[in-house]
C-alpha positions in Angstrom: 88.9 -0.8 145.2 90.6 2.7 145.8 93.8 1.2 144.4 91.9 0.2 141.2 90.3 3.6 140.9 93.6 5.4 141.4 95.4 3.3 138.9 92.7 3.8 136.2 92.6 7.6 137.0 96.4 7.9 136.7 96.4 6.0 133.4 93.6 8.1 132.1 95.2 11.4 133.1 98.5 10.3 131.6 96.9 9.3 128.3 94.8 12.5 128.3 97.9 14.7 128.9 99.9 13.0 126.1 96.9 13.3 123.7 96.6 17.0 124.5 100.3 17.6 124.1 100.1 16.0 120.6 97.0 18.0 119.8 98.8 21.1 120.9 101.9 20.1 118.8 99.6 19.6 115.9 97.9 23.0 116.6 94.5 21.1 116.4 91.5 22.1 118.4 89.3 19.3 117.0 89.3 17.2 120.1 88.5 20.1 122.5 85.6 21.2 120.3 84.4 17.7 119.9 84.4 17.1 123.7 82.8 20.4 124.4 79.9 19.4 122.2 79.6 15.7 122.8 81.4 14.4 125.9 78.5 14.4 128.3 76.2 12.8 125.7 78.9 10.1 125.0 79.3 9.4 128.7 75.4 9.0 129.1 75.3 6.7 126.1 78.2 4.6 127.5 76.3 4.4 130.8 73.2 3.2 129.1 75.3 0.6 127.1 76.9 -0.6 130.2 73.7 -0.8 132.2 72.0 -2.8 129.4 75.1 -5.1 129.1 75.2 -5.5 132.9 71.5 -6.4 133.0 72.1 -9.3 130.4 75.3 -10.4 132.2 73.5 -10.5 135.6 70.6 -12.4 134.2 73.0 -15.0 132.7 75.0 -15.2 136.0 71.7 -15.8 137.9 70.9 -18.7 135.4 74.3 -20.2 135.9 74.1 -20.0 139.7 70.6 -21.5 139.7 71.8 -24.4 137.5 75.2 -25.1 139.0 75.6 -23.0 142.1 78.8 -21.2 142.7 77.6 -17.7 143.6 80.9 -17.0 145.3 82.6 -17.1 141.8 80.7 -13.9 140.8 80.8 -11.8 143.9 83.7 -9.6 142.7 82.1 -9.3 139.3 78.9 -8.0 140.8 80.8 -5.5 143.0 82.9 -4.3 140.1 79.7 -3.8 138.0 78.2 -1.7 140.7 81.5 0.2 140.9 81.5 0.9 137.3 78.0 2.5 137.4 79.2 4.7 140.2 82.4 5.7 138.3 80.4 6.5 135.2 77.9 8.7 137.1 80.9 10.4 138.7 82.5 10.9 135.4 79.3 12.6 134.0 79.3 15.0 137.0 83.0 15.6 136.7 82.8 16.2 132.9 80.0 18.7 133.3 81.9 20.5 136.0 85.2 20.6 134.1 83.6 21.6 130.9 81.7 24.5 132.7 85.0 25.7 134.3 86.9 25.3 131.0 84.5 27.5 129.1 85.0 30.4 131.7 86.9 33.4 130.4 88.8 33.4 133.7 90.6 30.2 132.6 92.2 31.9 129.6 93.9 34.3 132.0 95.7 31.6 133.9 98.8 30.1 132.2 98.5 26.4 131.4 95.3 25.9 133.1 93.6 25.4 129.8 96.1 22.6 129.0 95.4 21.0 132.3 91.6 21.2 131.9 91.8 19.8 128.4 93.9 16.9 129.6 91.4 16.3 132.3 88.5 16.2 129.9 90.4 13.9 127.6 91.3 11.7 130.6 87.6 11.5 131.6 86.9 10.1 128.1 89.8 7.6 128.4 88.5 6.6 131.9 85.0 5.9 130.5 86.5 3.7 127.7 88.4 1.8 130.5 85.2 1.3 132.3 83.6 -0.1 129.2 86.6 -2.5 128.8 86.1 -3.7 132.4 82.4 -4.4 131.5 83.6 -6.5 128.6 85.8 -8.4 130.8 82.8 -9.3 133.0 81.2 -10.7 130.0 84.2 -12.9 129.3 84.1 -14.2 132.9 80.7 -15.7 132.0 82.0 -17.2 128.8 84.8 -18.9 130.6 82.7 -20.1 133.6 82.6 -23.8 134.1 80.9 -24.1 137.4 
């Protein structure tokens, strides 16, 4: 579990850093302004979408288990779904904190801190997309289930 979270975090931070470097190279502030205004809202919306999707998935899993048995096949799926909710709540808290710190005038006085925080903010968004992707994989497990 910690290995999975660490891997996703490093991928997200790496992508976030590359995107911020590209944004800096292009002298564009669009992404930073967009995330300042919308990131927390987007994260809450993704949490709601994932929760609704997981409700449907878990209902279908229950139906399959009642018909055919095989509850053990879905244990890791259910654990990963719970983990994704915890991750998303953590991302909302982290995004709120980082966006608050990033808006501080003290950040402008520290060299490269703004680049780091902007990379972290973009990484949070990428992480949320990866969580959404994992939920989609859970749906595919049900489609492929043969009992």
